[in-house]
N, C-alpha and C positions, 0 to 999 in steps of 0.2 A: 677157081675161081671161088670167091669169098661174096656172101652174097647175105639178107637177112628175112629177117620175120615181122611183120608189118599189122601195129592195132589200132585203133581210133576210134572210140566211143562218142556218139552224139546224139545230145538231147532234144526233147523238143519239150512240145508243155502242156500235155497229154498225158495220162498213166496208163500205162496196158501192162494185161494180166501174164505172169507166167507159165507155162503151157506144165512147165514142168514141178513145180512144184506152191504155187499159187499165190508166190508173192511180186507185190509190186512194189515196180522203180519208175520214176519218171524213164518215160518213154523214150530211148535213146537207139542211134543205131553204131554201130561200130565197125569199121576196120582192121581186119587180121592180114596181111601179107605173107607168105611164105615163102620163102628160100631156101639156094643150097649153104648152107652154114648151121655146123652145130651147137645141137638144145633146141633138138626138134620136141624134148618133154614141154620146153617154158613155153610152148605154143600153143597142142592142144589145151593144156590148164587154163589161159583166159579164156577163149573159147567155149570149156564148158562151164567154167563159174560163172561170168556173164552170161551165158543162156540163161543158170540157175537166175539170175537177178532178173533175166527180164529184157535184156537188151537185146531189140533186135543187127544181126553182124551182117558184114560185108567183109569177104576171103576173098586175098588176091595168091591167088595159088597156078605159081609157074608147072611144067609139068616134070620138068627137071629136078622141082625139090622132093618128090618122092624116094630118091634115094637113100637120102638124108633119113626119113623120114624111114628107110625098112632096116636103116642099119642102129637107130639108137630109139624104137620105138618098141612097145610088142607088139605081137601080130594079130591084133586084134583094134589095132590104135594108128599101125604104120600104113596108113594106103590115105593117099589125095580123095576118096571117097568120103572116107571115115573124119575127113576133115569134113568137107563141101556138106556132107550130113550135121554136122555139129552149127556149121553158117547158117543163118541168112540169105544170104546172096553170095553168088563166086565171081568172082571177075581176075581179066589176066591181066597182068603187067604191063601189058605191050597194048591196052585199052586205053590209052591215056585221054580218051570222048569220054571216058564212064562220066558218070556225076561228082563220084570223089574227088576229080581233079579242077572242079568247076566252086568259086569262094559262096556259090549260091546255097552247095548243098553247103546245110549248117552242122558243126558239127561240135563237141562238147570236148572232144580233148583226140588225141591218138599216141597209143604206145608202138615202138619198131621194137621189134624183141625172136630172135635177137638181134642187131643192131650189128652191120660188120664193119671194117674201119674203111670199107667201097664208098657204105650207105652213108655212111657219117661224113664220110668226106663231101660226099654230092648233095646233103644237108647243107654243110654245112656253106660249102661255093652255089648255088643253087640251080646247081645242073638237072634239070629235070629232065633226062633221059626216061624215064617211065613213069609208069603211077604211083610208084609209091614213093618217090625221092619229090614229086610234082606231087600229092596228098600232104606232103611234110609240108611244103612251097608253102602249099592255101591255109594248113592251120599256124602257120609263122607270122601270113601275112597277117591272118585275122586277130591273130594274136588268144590264140584258144593255146592248151597245153598240148605239151610234145614235151613224150617223156620216151627216151632213148634206152635201152638195153643195151649198153657195150660189153660184149662179152668174146672179149680178148686178153691174152697175155705171154709172155711180158707187153708190155706200152715201152713206144718210141718214141721221141719225140715230136717225132710229126702227129705220132696221136693226140698228143698229151694236147700237142696247140690244137685241133679237132675240136677235140673236145671243149678247149677255150675258150677260144673264140666263139662255136654256135652257142656255149651257155649266154655270152652275153646277151641272143638274140632272144633267152625268154626260154631255152629244153629245159631236159630234168637230165644227166647224164644218169643213169642205175644201173652202177653193175651188177648180175646177181650172185652177188657174194652170200654165201650159206653165213646161217646161226645154228648156234645149239643149245641157247635160252630155253630150250620148245622143247629137249629131247629128241630130237628127228625119231625116226624108227630106222626110214631111211632115206633114200634119192626122192622120191615122191612127197615128203613132209615137207623137204625144205624147198620142193618147186613149188610148191600150193604157197609155201611160207611168203617168197620173195611174189610171186604172180598177186596173192591178195596185196600187197604194199605195192604193185607195181598202178594196179587195179586203183587201191586209197587217192594216187596222186591223181588221179581224175573228179574227182570230189564228184561224184554220181550221187543221188540225194535218191537212197533207199526205201523203198516206200514202207508205211509203220508194221507193214501184215509182214518184212522179213522179221525170222526168229533171229535175235537177238543171240540168242548161242551162239548160231551160228555165224553173223554177221561178225562177233567178236572171238568167234576162233585161231589160235594163232597170234592174240596180242600180248604183249608184252601185260603185267598184274601185279609185275614185284615179287623179293625175292619170295617165296615161302617156306621159312624158317619152318614154321610150325609141323607141315609137313614132312618138312625132310628129318627135323626129330624126333619123329615117330617113326620115318622109316629104320635110321639108324639107332631107336630102342629095339626095331622086333628083330634088327641083325645081331646085335648085341647080346640081344638073350639066344641068339638061337647062335652065341659064339663063332659067326664068321667074320664080326672086324671086333677091333676099339674102338674107345670113343675118342671123339673127335668133339675139338671147344668151336662154337657156332657163337 
């Protein structure tokens, strides 16, 4: 059975202090739901990143989701208790009476990550059979930001049709595509880059005391030709390469 992982931040008008780094952000509440679907690293990173920004998180965590965690994560991160520790609150996807299911629970947006094709179809059809799809419906009804991190390949015409139709209601389809311009050293670097782009789409208002360097990390700053030329000159001097034209 294919399931998905879900994230949704909520912004209020007060300012909260981050216990980890001391940075501030407009007080926010985030929802992250994890189900049995490949892509567990994409779930842990949003929790960690949003926590570093000082957001309050609500985690929807089914018991069976722990199987995927153990297969895809290191032993220090592969338990439901670890994810629950990173979150402020934890909910069951069966608890459709939770605050997340009400339009009175104001949010700034929501991310489903990774979003399975089953969950995508449910959101498209308005089939609110659990807390995840219900919260997504609330997000759409209130015209809030909804990001669906669709992790599936190859895609059938049914998948593509569901993606097209759901975007007409406002959500953003965000495939977690690998990027190489930052010269990632491993899978973790690529995951971090994708997660920061996901969070960007929520347009969270970061406080002034958040370190600019940390906030801008992983962003494209243009080709650094001079640095590349310096690196090449060092290699040429060492006799390990031939000159190239830039």
